[in-house]
C-alpha positions as CSV (number, residue, x, y, z in Angstrom):
1,X,0.0,0.0,0.0
2,X,1.4,3.3,-1.1
3,X,0.6,6.6,0.6
4,X,1.2,10.0,-1.0
5,X,0.8,13.3,0.8
6,X,-1.0,15.6,-1.6
7,X,-1.0,18.4,1.0
8,X,0.3,18.9,4.5
9,X,-0.9,22.4,5.3
10,X,-3.6,24.1,7.3
11,X,-6.7,25.9,6.1
12,X,-4.5,28.9,5.1
13,X,-2.0,26.9,3.2
14,X,1.7,27.8,3.3
15,X,2.8,30.3,2.2
16,X,-0.1,32.4,3.5
17,X,-1.2,35.2,1.2
18,X,0.5,38.5,2.2
19,X,2.7,36.9,4.9
20,X,6.4,37.7,4.8
21,X,7.6,35.4,7.6
22,X,10.7,33.3,7.0
23,X,8.7,30.1,6.4
24,X,6.3,31.7,3.9
25,X,9.3,33.3,2.1
26,X,11.4,30.2,2.2
27,X,12.7,28.6,-1.0
28,X,12.7,25.1,0.6
29,X,9.9,23.2,-1.1
30,X,9.2,21.3,2.1
31,X,8.0,24.6,3.6
32,X,5.4,25.0,0.9
33,X,2.2,23.2,2.0
34,X,-1.2,22.8,0.2
35,X,-4.2,21.9,2.2
36,X,-4.1,18.5,3.9
37,X,-5.0,15.4,1.9
38,X,-3.5,12.0,1.2
39,X,-3.8,9.5,-1.7
40,X,-3.8,5.8,-0.8
41,X,-3.0,3.2,-3.6
42,X,-3.3,-0.5,-3.0
43,X,-2.5,-2.2,-6.3
44,X,-4.9,-0.6,-8.8
45,X,-7.4,0.5,-6.2
46,X,-7.1,4.2,-5.3
47,X,-8.6,6.0,-2.3
48,X,-8.5,9.8,-1.7
49,X,-8.9,11.1,1.8
50,X,-10.4,14.6,1.6
51,X,-11.0,16.7,-1.4
52,X,-8.7,19.6,-0.4
53,X,-9.0,23.0,-1.9
54,X,-6.1,22.5,-4.4
55,X,-7.2,19.0,-5.5
56,X,-6.7,19.6,-9.2
57,X,-3.2,20.9,-8.7
58,X,-2.4,18.2,-6.2
59,X,-3.4,15.5,-8.6
60,X,-1.5,17.0,-11.5
61,X,1.7,17.3,-9.4
62,X,1.4,13.7,-8.1
63,X,0.2,12.0,-11.3
64,X,-3.1,10.9,-9.8
65,X,-5.2,9.7,-12.7
66,X,-7.9,7.4,-11.2
67,X,-10.0,7.4,-8.1
68,X,-12.1,4.5,-6.9
69,X,-13.3,5.9,-3.6
70,X,-13.2,9.1,-1.5
71,X,-13.2,9.2,2.3
72,X,-14.0,12.5,4.0
73,X,-12.8,13.4,7.5
74,X,-15.2,16.4,7.9
75,X,-16.8,19.2,5.9
76,X,-14.6,22.2,6.8
77,X,-13.7,24.2,3.7
78,X,-10.1,23.3,3.4
79,X,-11.0,19.6,3.4
80,X,-13.9,19.7,0.8
81,X,-13.6,22.7,-1.4
82,X,-11.9,20.6,-4.1
83,X,-15.0,18.4,-4.4
84,X,-16.0,19.8,-7.8
85,X,-12.7,18.5,-9.2
86,X,-13.9,14.9,-8.7
87,X,-15.6,15.4,-12.1
88,X,-12.2,15.0,-13.8
89,X,-12.2,11.4,-12.7
90,X,-15.7,10.7,-13.9
91,X,-14.3,10.8,-17.4
92,X,-12.6,7.5,-16.9
93,X,-15.4,5.9,-14.8
94,X,-18.7,4.5,-16.1
95,X,-20.2,4.7,-12.6
96,X,-20.4,7.3,-9.8
97,X,-17.5,7.7,-7.4
98,X,-18.5,6.5,-3.9
99,X,-17.8,9.2,-1.3
100,X,-17.9,8.1,2.4
101,X,-18.2,10.2,5.5
102,X,-20.1,10.6,8.8
103,X,-23.8,11.3,8.4
104,X,-23.1,14.9,9.4
105,X,-20.3,15.3,6.9
106,X,-22.2,13.9,3.9
107,X,-25.2,16.0,4.7
108,X,-23.0,19.1,4.8
109,X,-21.4,18.2,1.5
110,X,-24.9,17.6,0.0
111,X,-25.9,21.1,1.1
112,X,-22.6,22.8,0.0
113,X,-22.5,21.2,-3.4
114,X,-26.3,20.8,-4.0
115,X,-25.9,21.5,-7.8
116,X,-24.1,18.2,-8.1
117,X,-27.1,16.3,-7.0
118,X,-29.9,18.1,-8.9
119,X,-31.5,15.9,-11.5
120,X,-31.8,18.5,-14.2
121,X,-30.6,18.3,-17.8
122,X,-27.4,20.3,-18.4
123,X,-24.7,20.6,-20.9
124,X,-22.2,21.4,-18.2
125,X,-20.2,18.9,-16.2
126,X,-20.5,18.2,-12.5
127,X,-19.2,15.6,-10.1
128,X,-21.0,12.3,-10.4
129,X,-20.7,10.8,-7.0
130,X,-22.7,8.7,-4.5
131,X,-22.7,10.0,-0.9
132,X,-22.6,7.2,1.6
133,X,-23.0,7.8,5.3
134,X,-20.6,5.5,7.3
135,X,-22.4,3.0,9.5
136,X,-19.5,0.9,10.6
137,X,-16.3,-0.6,9.2
138,X,-15.9,-0.3,5.4
139,X,-14.7,-2.9,2.9
140,X,-13.4,-1.2,-0.2
141,X,-12.5,-3.9,-2.7
142,X,-11.1,-6.1,0.0
143,X,-9.4,-3.2,2.0
144,X,-10.8,-3.0,5.5
145,X,-11.1,0.6,6.7
146,X,-12.1,1.4,10.3
147,X,-13.6,4.8,11.0
148,X,-12.3,6.3,14.2
149,X,-14.0,9.3,16.0
150,X,-11.7,12.1,17.2
151,X,-12.5,15.6,18.5
152,X,-11.7,18.9,16.8
153,X,-12.6,21.2,19.5
154,X,-16.3,20.5,20.1
155,X,-16.7,18.9,16.6
156,X,-16.4,15.3,15.7
157,X,-14.0,14.4,12.9
158,X,-13.5,10.9,11.3
159,X,-10.0,9.4,11.3
160,X,-9.4,6.3,9.3
161,X,-7.4,3.1,10.1
162,X,-6.2,0.8,7.3
163,X,-4.8,-2.3,8.9
164,X,-1.4,-1.1,10.1
165,X,-1.6,2.6,9.3
166,X,-4.0,5.4,10.3
167,X,-4.7,9.0,9.2
168,X,-5.8,11.4,11.9
169,X,-6.3,15.1,11.0
170,X,-7.8,18.2,12.7
171,X,-7.6,16.7,16.2
172,X,-7.5,18.2,19.7
173,X,-8.6,15.2,21.7
174,X,-8.9,11.4,21.1
175,X,-11.5,9.6,23.2
176,X,-10.3,6.5,25.1
177,X,-12.2,4.1,23.0
178,X,-10.7,5.6,19.9
179,X,-7.2,5.5,21.4
180,X,-7.6,1.7,21.6
181,X,-8.5,1.5,17.9
182,X,-5.3,3.3,17.0
183,X,-2.9,1.1,18.8
184,X,-0.6,-1.5,17.1
185,X,0.2,0.7,14.0
186,X,3.2,0.6,11.8
187,X,2.5,4.1,10.8
188,X,0.5,6.9,12.4
189,X,-0.2,10.1,10.4
190,X,-1.4,12.7,12.7
191,X,-2.0,16.5,12.7
192,X,0.5,18.7,14.6
193,X,-0.3,22.3,14.0
194,X,2.5,24.3,15.6
195,X,4.4,24.8,18.9
196,X,1.8,27.3,20.2
197,X,-1.3,25.7,21.8
198,X,-4.6,25.9,19.9
199,X,-8.0,25.0,21.2
200,X,-9.0,22.9,18.2
201,X,-5.7,21.3,17.2
202,X,-2.9,19.3,18.8
203,X,0.3,21.3,19.2
204,X,3.5,19.5,18.2
205,X,4.1,18.7,21.9
206,X,0.6,17.3,22.3
207,X,1.0,15.2,19.2
208,X,4.3,13.8,20.5
209,X,2.6,12.8,23.7
210,X,-0.2,11.0,21.7
211,X,2.4,9.2,19.7
212,X,4.0,8.0,23.0
213,X,0.6,6.8,24.1
214,X,-0.3,5.0,20.8
215,X,3.3,3.7,20.2
216,X,3.3,3.3,16.4
217,X,6.5,2.1,14.8
218,X,6.7,5.4,12.9
219,X,4.7,8.7,13.0
220,X,4.5,11.5,10.4
221,X,3.0,14.9,11.3
222,X,0.7,16.7,8.9
223,X,-1.7,19.7,8.9
224,X,1.3,22.0,9.7
225,X,1.1,25.8,10.1
226,X,3.5,28.5,8.8
227,X,5.1,28.9,12.2
228,X,6.9,25.6,11.6
229,X,10.1,25.5,9.7
230,X,10.6,22.0,8.2
231,X,14.3,21.3,8.6
232,X,14.7,23.0,12.0
233,X,11.7,21.3,13.5
234,X,12.5,17.9,12.1
235,X,15.8,17.9,14.0
236,X,14.0,18.4,17.3
237,X,11.5,15.5,17.0
238,X,12.0,12.2,18.9
239,X,13.3,9.2,17.0
240,X,10.6,7.6,14.9
241,X,8.7,10.9,14.3
242,X,9.1,13.2,11.2
243,X,7.3,16.0,9.6
244,X,5.5,15.0,6.4
245,X,5.7,17.3,3.3
246,X,3.8,17.7,0.1
247,X,4.7,15.0,-2.4
248,X,6.1,12.6,0.1
249,X,5.4,9.0,-0.8
250,X,5.7,6.1,1.7
251,X,5.0,2.3,1.4
252,X,3.3,0.5,4.2
């Protein structure tokens, strides 16, 4: 199973428009972060987690040509505003793309992109998808996916576990029953916003503590803000933990 980081940034992206901090002005490509999303490929079956704002650009940069399923963590703008770009993948499919998420998430997506679900004749193109509320574990062409509830402030976000790796974004707390579902991993991908505390996101220190609780063999941090310089921060992280960056691919 191959994982590609399409984006590792926050809702602002990095660089931030109009910001002249040293990270936003950096010429190190690892300090340039599109909104967070990953692409999971198992043989010929491809899964996208979140339709981030720059989805078209992300797919072009990473040679993503086919999608078989989409998993949504939640319906905040930076995680779903690329939804319309799913129509590019309809050109190669004869059926709708299944899009999974919590009931709240799929209801919000239906409302935000209502035009995609209107049964009216039109010469224009629009995404052809089937929204599917998650009601338990998923089996996607033989791939078992376990949805895991985590908290983003007072809001619920869906993390996803695929056998020995898991993707956890936009998180400030993990309930104990979800902690148990995230143990025994080879790879944990988890959000770590910055060093400064935030009410809705793990800081880097909090993410490190969660890694020490879950004890994966390896952890990669994502959803990273512009306060975090890649090379400097990477050097300070404990053994087994690294910052992810846009375009990084890893086999699990």
